[in-house]
C-alpha positions as CSV (number, residue, x, y, z in Angstrom):
1,X,80.1,-117.8,-94.0
2,X,82.9,-115.4,-93.1
3,X,85.1,-116.6,-90.3
4,X,87.3,-114.4,-88.1
5,X,89.9,-114.9,-85.3
6,X,89.2,-112.5,-82.5
7,X,89.2,-111.8,-78.8
8,X,86.3,-112.7,-76.5
9,X,86.3,-111.1,-73.1
10,X,86.1,-113.2,-69.9
11,X,86.7,-112.8,-66.2
12,X,85.3,-110.4,-63.6
13,X,84.5,-106.8,-64.0
14,X,87.7,-104.8,-64.3
15,X,89.9,-107.7,-65.2
16,X,91.5,-107.7,-68.7
17,X,91.4,-111.4,-69.7
18,X,90.5,-112.6,-73.2
19,X,90.1,-115.8,-75.1
20,X,91.4,-116.1,-78.6
21,X,88.5,-117.7,-80.6
22,X,87.5,-118.6,-84.1
23,X,83.9,-117.5,-84.8
24,X,81.5,-116.3,-87.5
25,X,81.9,-112.6,-88.2
26,X,78.3,-111.7,-87.5
27,X,78.1,-113.4,-84.1
28,X,78.3,-111.4,-80.8
29,X,81.6,-110.9,-79.0
30,X,80.7,-113.5,-76.2
31,X,78.5,-115.6,-78.5
32,X,79.2,-119.1,-79.6
33,X,82.6,-119.8,-81.1
34,X,83.8,-122.5,-83.5
35,X,87.1,-123.2,-81.7
36,X,89.1,-121.9,-78.7
37,X,92.7,-121.2,-79.7
38,X,94.1,-119.9,-76.4
39,X,94.1,-117.0,-74.0
40,X,95.6,-113.5,-73.4
41,X,95.9,-111.5,-70.2
42,X,96.6,-107.9,-70.5
43,X,98.6,-106.0,-67.9
44,X,102.1,-105.9,-66.3
45,X,102.6,-109.7,-66.6
46,X,100.9,-110.0,-70.0
47,X,100.5,-113.7,-70.4
48,X,99.5,-115.3,-73.7
49,X,99.2,-118.8,-74.8
50,X,97.9,-119.4,-78.3
51,X,98.0,-122.7,-80.3
52,X,100.1,-121.5,-83.3
53,X,99.4,-124.7,-85.4
54,X,95.7,-124.2,-85.2
55,X,96.1,-120.5,-85.9
56,X,98.0,-121.2,-89.1
57,X,95.4,-123.8,-90.1
58,X,92.5,-121.3,-89.7
59,X,94.5,-118.7,-91.7
60,X,95.0,-121.3,-94.5
61,X,91.3,-122.0,-94.8
62,X,90.5,-118.3,-95.1
63,X,89.8,-117.0,-91.6
64,X,90.7,-113.3,-91.1
65,X,92.4,-112.3,-87.9
66,X,91.3,-109.1,-86.2
67,X,94.0,-106.3,-86.0
68,X,94.6,-107.0,-82.3
69,X,95.1,-110.7,-82.8
70,X,97.5,-110.1,-85.7
71,X,99.6,-107.8,-83.4
72,X,99.6,-110.5,-80.7
73,X,100.9,-113.1,-83.1
74,X,103.9,-111.0,-84.3
């Protein structure tokens, strides 16, 4: 099972809100996730809140972050 850390879109149409989730690579974008790590809101007041301890744990067990998530964590 290949595990990735990626964004899952939420909110109303036109809003740019995302959840940072851990899920199986083959699952759909809004499909079932293994764990919710935090959220990210895109825009002028770009808010983000991500649990860094859990993020580091998932990296240590072999989860691959998406390019967007890796940029967010820099």
